[in-house]
C-alpha angles and dihedrals in degrees: 000000000000115000093238090058088051090051091050094049104038106067108289101120125222086246091057116128086234092067126064117252109258105161128103118282094249098171114075126189110239090211103052106004093240108153129221133191094219131047093225091058091052092048092050091047093052094047095050104030103037109018095047097236111163121233115248112254126219106241091220104045143013097270120117131199139196097220134047090227090059092052091050092049091047092051088066087068089062096045096045088226114152107186097168112082130185109239091211105050101008094235109153132220137193093221130050089220090058090053091050091052091045091053088065089068089066094057116116093224116110119256116274122240137206111257090207102053105005097240111152127227130188093215134039093229089059090051091050092049088050091049092050091049102039109019106025092145092055092046092050091050091051093047092047091050092048091049091053090055093055 
């Protein structure tokens, strides 16, 4: 069974950040009719594009952010602090999401490979990034076929 079918049928949801968005843009801006596939993206768009809210600047560099949590997370890159530590190898990370992705490297499952070109990847998110970049047409066909079977 191809690895992408396994991904689609073993718990990674279609809404996963590892898969490209493919659904309809169900959230439409009442001001400019721009459509979004997630409500949070629409809310952010309205606040910053139509209500004049200013992005939040990093006090140490030129980057700006839409949420306070994102500024706080970014500030760790300036301090060098890495508060999230792997309990297996003790490698540390600045972001909890980076630790979660790292934890996949400790799984006993074999690496996954691209059914189209054979390239191997240690994590499924790396395979999905590769598929989006190199074989988007194949990925879209697989997702469309899986959606029809639902």
